[in-house]
C-alpha positions as CSV (number, residue, x, y, z in Angstrom):
1,M,5.0,23.1,-6.7
2,N,6.4,24.4,-9.8
3,E,5.0,28.0,-9.3
4,T,7.5,30.8,-8.1
5,F,7.4,32.4,-4.6
6,S,7.7,35.8,-4.1
7,T,7.9,37.5,-0.7
8,S,4.3,38.6,-0.5
9,D,2.6,37.8,2.6
10,E,0.2,35.6,1.1
11,N,2.8,33.4,-0.9
12,I,5.0,33.6,2.5
13,Q,1.8,31.9,4.1
14,K,1.7,29.2,1.0
15,L,5.4,28.5,2.0
16,T,4.9,28.1,5.8
17,D,2.0,25.4,4.9
18,I,3.9,23.6,2.5
19,S,6.7,23.4,4.6
20,I,4.1,22.1,7.8
21,N,3.0,19.4,5.3
22,Y,7.2,18.1,4.5
23,S,7.9,18.6,7.7
24,K,5.3,15.5,8.9
25,T,7.3,13.3,6.0
26,I,10.5,14.5,7.5
27,S,9.3,13.0,11.1
28,N,7.7,9.8,9.2
29,I,11.3,9.5,7.5
30,I,13.3,10.1,10.6
31,E,10.7,7.4,13.2
32,E,11.6,4.6,9.9
33,I,15.8,5.2,10.3
34,K,15.2,4.8,14.0
35,K,14.0,1.4,13.4
36,N,17.6,0.2,12.0
37,I,19.5,3.1,13.8
38,V,20.1,3.5,17.5
39,G,20.5,7.4,19.0
40,Q,22.7,9.4,16.7
41,D,19.5,11.9,16.3
42,D,21.8,15.1,15.6
43,V,23.6,13.1,12.5
44,I,20.3,11.5,11.1
45,K,18.8,15.0,10.7
46,K,22.0,16.7,9.5
47,I,22.1,14.2,6.4
48,I,18.5,14.7,5.8
49,I,19.0,18.4,5.7
50,S,22.0,17.9,3.1
51,I,19.8,15.9,1.2
52,I,17.0,18.5,1.0
53,S,19.2,21.2,0.1
54,D,21.0,19.3,-2.6
55,G,24.5,18.8,-1.0
56,H,26.9,15.6,-0.3
57,V,27.9,14.4,3.0
58,L,31.2,13.3,4.7
59,L,30.6,11.1,7.8
60,E,33.7,11.0,9.9
61,S,34.1,8.5,12.9
62,V,35.9,5.0,14.0
63,P,35.3,2.3,12.1
64,G,32.2,0.5,13.5
65,L,29.5,3.1,14.3
66,A,27.0,2.3,11.8
67,K,27.9,4.9,9.2
68,T,27.2,2.5,6.4
69,L,23.9,1.1,7.9
70,M,22.7,4.4,8.4
71,I,23.2,5.4,4.7
72,K,21.7,2.2,3.2
73,T,19.1,2.5,5.3
74,M,18.4,6.1,4.3
75,A,18.6,5.2,0.5
76,D,16.1,2.4,0.9
77,I,13.6,5.2,2.6
78,F,13.9,7.3,-0.2
79,S,13.6,4.7,-2.6
80,V,16.4,5.8,-4.9
81,D,18.9,3.7,-7.2
82,N,22.0,2.9,-4.5
83,V,25.7,1.8,-4.8
84,R,28.2,0.8,-2.3
85,I,32.0,2.0,-3.6
86,Q,34.8,0.3,-1.5
87,F,37.8,3.1,-1.4
88,T,41.0,1.1,-1.6
89,P,44.4,2.1,-2.3
90,D,44.1,0.0,-5.4
91,L,40.9,1.4,-6.8
92,L,41.5,3.6,-10.0
93,P,39.4,6.5,-11.3
94,A,38.2,4.3,-14.0
95,D,36.7,1.9,-11.4
96,I,34.1,4.7,-10.0
97,L,33.5,6.6,-13.8
98,G,33.4,3.7,-16.1
99,T,35.9,3.4,-19.3
100,K,35.4,2.6,-23.0
101,I,35.8,-0.9,-23.8
102,Y,36.6,-2.4,-27.5
103,K,33.8,-4.5,-28.8
104,N,35.1,-7.4,-31.4
105,N,31.8,-8.2,-32.7
106,S,31.5,-4.3,-33.9
107,E,34.8,-3.0,-34.0
108,T,33.7,-0.3,-32.3
109,F,34.4,1.5,-28.8
110,E,31.8,1.5,-26.1
111,I,31.1,3.4,-23.0
112,Q,30.8,1.1,-20.1
113,K,29.3,3.3,-17.2
114,G,30.8,3.0,-13.7
115,P,28.9,3.0,-10.5
116,I,28.9,6.7,-10.3
117,F,25.8,6.7,-12.4
118,H,23.6,5.7,-9.1
119,N,21.5,8.3,-7.0
120,F,23.1,7.9,-4.1
121,I,26.7,6.9,-3.8
122,L,28.0,5.3,-0.6
123,A,31.7,6.2,-1.2
124,D,33.0,3.9,1.9
125,E,36.4,4.8,4.0
126,I,37.0,7.7,0.6
127,N,40.2,8.5,2.7
128,R,41.7,4.9,2.0
129,A,42.1,6.1,-1.7
130,P,44.6,8.2,-2.7
131,P,43.6,11.5,-3.7
132,K,44.1,11.0,-7.6
133,V,41.2,8.2,-7.0
134,Q,39.4,10.8,-5.0
135,S,39.4,13.4,-7.6
136,A,37.3,11.3,-10.0
137,L,34.3,12.2,-7.7
138,L,34.9,16.4,-8.0
139,E,33.1,16.8,-11.5
140,A,30.0,14.6,-10.6
141,M,30.1,16.2,-7.1
142,Q,30.0,19.7,-8.2
143,E,28.4,19.5,-11.9
144,K,26.4,16.6,-11.7
145,Q,28.1,15.5,-15.0
146,V,31.0,12.7,-16.2
147,S,33.3,12.9,-18.6
148,I,34.6,9.7,-20.0
149,H,37.3,9.7,-22.6
150,G,36.3,13.2,-24.1
151,E,32.9,12.6,-23.7
152,T,30.2,13.9,-21.3
153,F,27.5,12.2,-19.3
154,Q,24.7,13.8,-17.1
155,L,24.1,12.2,-14.0
156,N,20.5,11.0,-12.6
157,K,18.8,13.2,-10.2
158,P,18.5,13.3,-7.4
159,F,22.5,12.5,-7.1
160,L,24.6,12.8,-3.3
161,V,27.7,11.2,-2.6
162,L,27.4,10.2,1.3
163,A,30.9,9.6,2.0
164,T,32.5,8.0,5.1
165,Q,36.0,8.1,6.6
166,N,37.7,7.4,9.6
167,P,40.0,9.7,11.3
168,I,43.2,10.3,9.7
169,E,45.3,9.0,13.0
170,N,44.5,5.5,11.4
171,E,46.9,3.6,9.4
172,G,47.1,3.4,5.5
173,T,44.5,6.4,5.1
174,Y,45.3,9.9,2.9
175,K,44.3,13.3,3.8
176,L,41.2,14.6,1.7
177,P,42.7,17.3,-1.1
178,E,40.8,20.9,-0.5
179,A,39.2,20.7,-3.6
180,Q,37.3,17.5,-2.5
181,V,36.3,18.7,1.0
182,D,34.8,21.6,-0.7
183,R,32.3,19.6,-2.2
184,F,30.8,18.5,0.9
185,A,27.9,20.4,2.3
186,L,28.6,19.0,5.5
187,K,31.1,17.0,7.5
188,I,29.6,15.2,10.3
189,L,31.2,13.5,13.4
190,I,29.7,10.6,14.8
191,T,30.6,9.7,18.4
192,Y,30.2,6.5,20.4
193,P,26.9,5.7,21.9
194,T,25.6,5.9,25.2
195,K,25.7,3.3,27.3
196,E,22.1,2.8,27.4
197,Q,21.9,2.8,23.7
198,E,24.8,0.4,23.5
199,I,22.3,-2.0,25.3
200,K,19.4,-1.6,23.0
201,I,22.1,-2.1,19.9
202,I,23.4,-5.4,21.9
203,E,19.7,-6.6,22.0
204,R,19.1,-6.1,18.3
205,N,22.1,-7.7,17.1
206,T,21.7,-10.6,19.4
207,G,17.7,-11.4,19.0
208,N,15.9,-12.6,16.0
209,L,14.2,-9.3,15.4
210,E,13.4,-8.9,11.5
211,I,13.4,-5.2,10.8
212,K,11.7,-3.9,7.8
213,I,12.5,-0.3,6.2
214,N,9.3,1.1,3.9
215,P,10.2,3.3,1.5
216,I,8.7,6.9,2.2
217,L,9.5,8.7,-0.7
218,Q,10.4,8.6,-4.6
219,S,13.2,10.4,-6.6
220,K,10.2,12.6,-7.7
221,E,9.5,14.2,-4.5
222,I,13.0,14.2,-3.1
223,L,13.5,16.6,-6.1
224,E,10.4,18.8,-5.5
225,M,11.4,18.9,-1.8
226,Q,15.0,20.5,-3.3
227,K,13.0,22.9,-5.5
228,F,10.9,24.0,-2.8
229,N,13.9,24.0,-0.4
230,A,15.5,27.0,-2.8
231,E,12.3,29.0,-2.8
232,I,12.2,29.2,0.9
233,Y,12.0,33.0,1.8
234,A,14.7,34.6,3.9
235,D,14.9,38.0,5.2
236,N,17.6,40.5,4.1
237,I,19.1,40.6,7.9
238,I,19.3,36.7,7.8
239,L,21.5,36.9,4.6
240,K,23.6,39.6,5.8
241,Y,24.3,37.6,8.8
242,V,25.3,34.7,7.1
243,A,27.3,36.8,5.1
244,S,28.9,38.3,8.0
245,I,29.5,35.0,9.5
246,I,31.2,33.9,5.9
247,D,33.5,37.0,6.1
248,A,34.5,36.4,9.6
249,T,35.9,33.2,9.0
250,R,38.2,35.1,5.8
251,N,39.2,38.2,7.9
252,P,39.1,37.7,11.4
253,D,41.4,40.6,12.5
254,K,38.1,42.5,11.0
255,Y,36.1,41.4,13.8
256,N,38.6,41.3,16.4
257,L,38.8,37.1,16.4
258,D,41.7,35.7,17.3
259,L,40.8,31.8,15.5
260,N,44.8,30.7,15.8
261,N,44.2,31.1,19.7
262,I,40.7,29.3,19.5
263,Y,42.7,26.5,17.6
264,V,45.3,25.8,20.1
265,T,42.8,26.1,22.8
266,K,40.7,23.2,21.2
267,V,43.7,20.9,20.6
268,R,44.8,21.3,24.7
269,A,41.6,20.5,25.5
270,I,41.4,17.7,23.3
271,Q,44.8,16.4,24.9
């Protein structure tokens, strides 16, 4: 897994063979998640995509749609250290990153690391904390390091922030700063389950069924998948296509796009 792949036919075939093996592992992960989560297939796949591509995830939905359970289940399957941070208006940056504490016995200051020093960080209801607290995650999410009182500490890998937020219309929430939003690879909207799925959820919660989640991957294997993902060959045509999409969002006039009217149409449709 440590070799560097070129774009030759032989190496492309080698990449394909490895990807087939990984796809089987991913299928097993999805099946294990479904033991605990009813429906939400698209959401589950997108979270796994973010984990493999080493990107952070923002989940948005009204309360009670199993956002926290979904993330906790994935942490158990990936067998990584995980922690849940409940974001509240009175939370302080030091509660996330850590701080220096004076030790009377040695008469010295000692760094006490915060919960950010875990592999998977569940930032629950991230938009219930003010922007000053949210900004405590910026350096960690971008550079995988944390600065505490002038000292820099590297975070353990893999490191992923899986944040949840309630819709901004809910009382007591703060809009995420643009710099914070930029740190997330994906924002995923979770919708209500179907009627049939709702029945299954009720049956699970009212029965005596005990669900055991089995770990499938270790931290080392996640890092190998992330490294492999970066080595997958992409033809120049695909690169140009992706770059054109990005350029169109920045310069819509060049592509005869009226994004303002599209936005207004969507808003009216929702209303």
